[in-house]
C-alpha positions in Angstrom: -2.7 22.8 -20.9 -1.7 20.8 -17.2 -2.1 22.3 -14.2 0.9 23.2 -12.2 1.5 20.3 -9.8 0.3 19.7 -5.9 2.4 21.2 -2.8 1.1 20.5 0.4 2.1 23.6 2.8 5.6 21.7 3.9 6.9 21.9 0.4 6.3 18.8 -0.2 5.4 17.7 -4.1 2.6 15.0 -4.3 3.1 12.6 -6.8 1.7 9.1 -5.5 -2.1 8.4 -5.2 -2.8 5.0 -3.4 -6.7 4.2 -4.7 -8.4 2.5 -2.8 -11.1 0.5 -4.9 -12.6 -1.9 -1.5 -12.8 -1.9 2.2 -13.3 -5.5 2.0 -11.0 -8.1 2.4 -10.7 -12.1 2.1 -7.8 -12.4 4.5 -8.0 -11.4 8.4 -4.3 -10.4 9.3 -4.5 -9.8 13.2 -2.7 -6.4 12.8 -5.3 -5.0 10.3 -8.7 -6.8 10.5 -10.6 -8.6 13.9 -11.3 -12.2 13.3 -15.0 -12.2 12.0 -15.1 -8.9 11.3 -18.3 -7.6 8.9 -18.4 -4.0 9.2 -17.7 -3.0 5.7 -19.1 -0.4 3.9 -22.0 -0.7 1.6 -20.8 -1.6 -1.9 -23.1 1.7 -3.2 -20.8 3.6 -0.9 -18.2 2.9 -3.0 -17.0 5.2 -5.9 -17.7 4.0 -9.1 -15.0 3.4 -11.8 -16.1 6.0 -13.6 -16.0 8.2 -9.9 -12.6 6.8 -9.5 -11.1 7.7 -13.1 -12.6 11.2 -12.7 -10.7 11.8 -9.4 -7.7 10.5 -11.0 -7.7 12.0 -13.9 -8.0 15.6 -12.0 -4.8 13.9 -9.9 -3.2 13.6 -12.8 -3.7 16.9 -14.4 -2.2 18.4 -11.1 1.2 16.0 -11.5 0.8 12.8 -9.6 2.0 9.8 -11.9 2.1 7.3 -9.8 -1.2 5.9 -8.9 -1.1 2.1 -6.4 -4.6 0.5 -6.5 -4.8 -0.8 -3.1 -7.7 -2.3 -0.8 -8.7 -3.9 1.5 -7.8 -6.6 -1.0 -8.1 -5.0 -4.5 -9.0 -8.0 -6.4 -12.3 -8.7 -4.6 -13.4 -5.8 -6.6 -14.8 -7.4 -9.3 -13.6 -6.5 -12.5 -10.8 -4.9 -11.6 -9.0 -4.7 -14.9 -11.3 -2.7 -16.4 -10.9 0.1 -14.0 -6.9 -0.6 -14.2 -8.0 -0.2 -18.4 -9.6 3.0 -17.5 -6.5 4.0 -15.5 -3.6 2.9 -17.6 -5.5 5.1 -20.8 -4.9 8.5 -18.7 -2.2 10.1 -20.7 -0.9 11.9 -17.5 -0.3 8.6 -16.3 3.4 6.9 -16.0 2.8 4.2 -13.2 0.1 2.3 -12.2 0.5 -0.3 -10.1 -1.0 -3.2 -7.6 -1.1 -3.9 -3.9 -2.5 -6.8 -3.2 -2.4 -10.7 -1.0 -2.0 -12.3 -4.3 -4.7 -15.0 -2.9 -6.8 -14.4 -6.4 -3.8 -13.4 -8.6 -4.1 -16.7 -10.8 -6.6 -16.1 -11.9 -6.4 -12.3 -12.9 -2.3 -11.8 -13.1 -3.2 -11.8 -17.2 -6.0 -9.9 -17.2 -4.7 -6.8 -14.6 -0.6 -7.4 -16.7 -2.6 -6.5 -20.2 -5.1 -3.7 -19.0 -1.6 -1.6 -17.7 -0.7 -2.7 -14.5 3.0 -2.9 -14.4 4.3 -3.2 -10.6 3.0 -5.8 -7.3 3.9 -5.1 -4.2 2.5 -8.6 -2.3 1.8 -8.8 1.6 3.4 -12.4 3.0 4.0 -12.5 6.1 5.4 -15.9 6.5 6.2 -19.1 4.5 5.7 -21.5 7.0 1.9 -22.6 6.2 0.6 -22.6 9.6 2.2 -19.7 10.5 0.7 -17.9 7.6 -2.8 -19.5 8.1 -2.1 -18.1 12.2 -1.6 -14.7 11.0 -4.1 -14.3 8.0 -6.9 -17.5 8.6 -5.6 -18.3 4.6 -3.9 -20.7 2.7 -0.4 -20.0 1.5 -0.5 -22.2 -1.4 -3.0 -19.7 -3.0 -0.9 -16.9 -2.2 2.3 -18.4 -3.7 0.8 -20.0 -6.9 -0.7 -15.9 -7.0 2.9 -15.1 -6.8 3.9 -17.2 -9.9 1.4 -16.0 -11.8 2.1 -12.5 -11.5 5.5 -13.4 -12.3 5.0 -14.9 -15.4 2.9 -12.6 -16.2 6.0 -10.2 -16.4 4.9 -7.7 -13.0 8.4 -5.7 -12.7 9.8 -5.3 -10.2 7.6 -7.4 -7.7 8.5 -6.3 -3.9 7.1 -8.6 -1.2 6.4 -6.6 1.9 6.6 -8.6 5.6 4.8 -7.2 8.6 7.6 -8.2 11.1 6.1 -9.4 14.6 8.2 -10.7 17.9 7.8 -14.3 18.6 5.6 -15.1 15.0 7.2 -14.6 12.3 11.0 -12.8 13.4 13.0 -16.2 12.9 12.2 -16.5 9.0 13.4 -13.2 8.3 16.4 -14.8 6.4 14.5 -17.4 4.8 11.7 -15.0 2.8 15.1 -13.0 1.9 16.4 -16.0 0.5 13.0 -16.8 -1.3 12.8 -13.6 -2.7 16.9 -13.6 -4.0 15.9 -16.6 -5.4 12.8 -15.0 -7.3 14.8 -11.5 -8.3 12.0 -10.4 -6.0 12.5 -7.1 -3.4 11.5 -7.4 0.1 10.2 -5.0 2.8 10.1 -5.6 6.4 7.6 -3.6 7.8 7.1 -2.0 11.2 3.5 -3.1 13.7 1.0 0.2 13.1 -1.2 1.1 15.8 -4.2 1.1 13.6 -7.4 0.6 14.8 -7.8 -1.7 17.9 -6.4 -4.7 15.9 -3.1 -2.9 15.2 -2.8 -1.1 18.9 -3.1 -4.7 20.2 -0.6 -5.8 17.7 2.1 -3.5 19.4 2.8 -6.4 21.7 4.5 -7.6 18.9 6.4 -4.7 17.6 10.4 -5.2 16.8 11.8 -1.9 16.2 13.7 -2.8 12.7 17.0 -0.7 13.3 17.8 -4.1 15.6 16.3 -6.6 12.8 18.8 -4.6 9.9 22.0 -4.7 12.3 21.2 -8.5 13.2 21.1 -8.7 9.3 24.2 -7.0 9.0 26.3 -9.8 10.9 25.3 -12.2 8.2 25.5 -9.9 5.2 27.1 -7.1 3.5 24.4 -4.3 3.4 25.1 -1.6 1.4 23.0 1.8 1.6 21.3 2.1 -2.1 18.2 4.0 -3.6 15.7 2.0 -5.2 13.5 4.4 -7.8 9.6 4.3 -6.8 10.3 2.8 -3.7 8.9 4.4 -1.7 9.0 4.8 2.2 11.8 2.2 2.6 14.9 2.3 3.2 17.1 0.0 0.9 20.2 -2.2 1.3 21.9 -3.9 -1.6 22.7 -7.1 -0.3 26.5 -7.3 -0.5 27.1 -7.3 -4.0 24.2 -9.5 -5.7 20.9 -7.4 -7.2 18.8 -8.7 -4.0 17.5 -5.4 -2.3 15.6 -5.6 1.5 13.9 -2.3 2.4 13.2 -1.4 5.9 9.5 0.1 6.7 9.6 2.4 9.8 6.7 4.6 10.9 7.7 4.0 14.5 11.2 3.7 15.0 12.4 6.3 12.1 9.6 8.5 10.2 10.3 9.4 7.1 7.1 12.3 7.2 9.8 14.5 5.5 9.9 12.9 2.1 6.1 12.3 2.1 4.6 12.3 -1.0 1.2 10.9 -1.2 -2.5 10.6 -0.4 -4.6 8.1 -0.2 -8.1 7.6 -1.9 -10.5 5.4 0.3 -13.3 3.6 -1.3 -16.0 5.3 0.0 -14.5 8.4 -1.7 -12.6 10.1 1.6 -9.7 11.4 1.0 -6.7 10.8 3.9 -3.7 12.9 3.9 -1.9 11.4 6.5 -1.7 7.6 7.1 -1.5 8.6 10.7 -3.0 11.2 11.7 -7.6 11.8 10.5 -7.1 14.7 8.3 -9.9 13.6 5.7 -11.5 15.5 2.7 -14.8 14.6 1.2 -15.1 13.8 -2.5 -18.0 11.4 -2.8 -20.8 14.3 -2.0 -19.1 16.3 -4.4 -18.7 13.5 -7.1 -22.6 12.4 -6.7 -23.6 16.5 -6.7 -22.4 16.9 -9.8 -19.0 18.5 -9.9 -17.2 19.8 -13.2 -13.7 18.7 -13.6 -12.2 22.4 -12.6 -14.4 22.2 -9.1 -13.0 18.8 -8.3 -9.6 19.7 -9.2 -10.0 23.4 -6.6 -11.4 20.9 -3.9 -8.5 18.6 -4.2 -6.0 21.4 -4.2 -8.0 22.5 -0.9 -7.4 18.9 0.4 -4.1 19.3 0.0 -3.5 21.9 2.2 -4.8 20.5 4.9 -1.9 17.7 5.0 0.2 17.6 8.5 3.9 17.8 8.6 3.8 14.4 10.5 1.7 11.4 12.3 1.6 10.8 15.6 1.9 6.9 15.6 4.7 6.5 18.2 3.7 9.9 20.0 -0.1 9.2 20.6 -0.2 4.9 19.3 -4.3 5.6 20.4 -5.2 8.3 18.6 -6.0 6.6 14.9 -9.1 3.7 15.4 -10.3 3.3 12.1 -8.8 -0.1 10.2 -5.9 -0.1 8.1 -7.9 -1.2 5.6 -10.6 1.7 5.7 -7.9 4.1 4.9 -6.4 2.0 1.6 -3.0 0.3 3.2 
């Protein structure tokens, strides 16, 4: 018998779990991790595939239907398709997706798709090789090959996430939108967030996406739209086309009243809000041998701690952890 759903103290139904499998990443995006950073968790602190599967099973028994595999960069975790196959076999899970920078997707797209991962969000902040390298330290060609491999493997939809930064990539939004339109992808523009020292430093490049939307309206007819499973973005359809563009605006127009998600970090820390420090430690419980009923009970206790909203705008200095630690 399925347990009643998860309802937080503010009446929001929690139906979405973001599942980090590693805090490590093979890129160094300036708004996320500092160059040369090596202070990652040790692998024995990460939850095992068995532990991750147990946690997801407990969440799905409580009504969670959508799980997104995240990192850091999830593709750096060895044997990731094995975990995906475990998760997709859970009887109550309707949707298994992944967020990736796609640097390693060329070789993993087919195994992941066969394992049951259906949807992809890819981080792509520039289509200019030199700008991409400036932002991430990486090779744009590898990312584009990975995106093409995912497309060929049948991932759908594919959503391109672009963090917009003044004086860095704000002049190529239309170009990235054209790339998405040509390939049948959805573009989602994201405001920089003051997460950790790097995110706080990146705020000097912050752009209010309301101004970007007005700019795009002068060139395109933007029609407000709804995209099922579209997460926190507010979407527009571009004219009479099937192309959609989403705006994720945690600072200029927060979306906390509709937040339906929590985040499990790779070390078993359950974060109840991206922009708050409310958390609940699950790893000690798992390694002390807690049974399934006890795990479900503790998850309910954790959800009772979920705050009403973040304070990223009012208290930008508050969150000192890096984005990769939280799980995106």
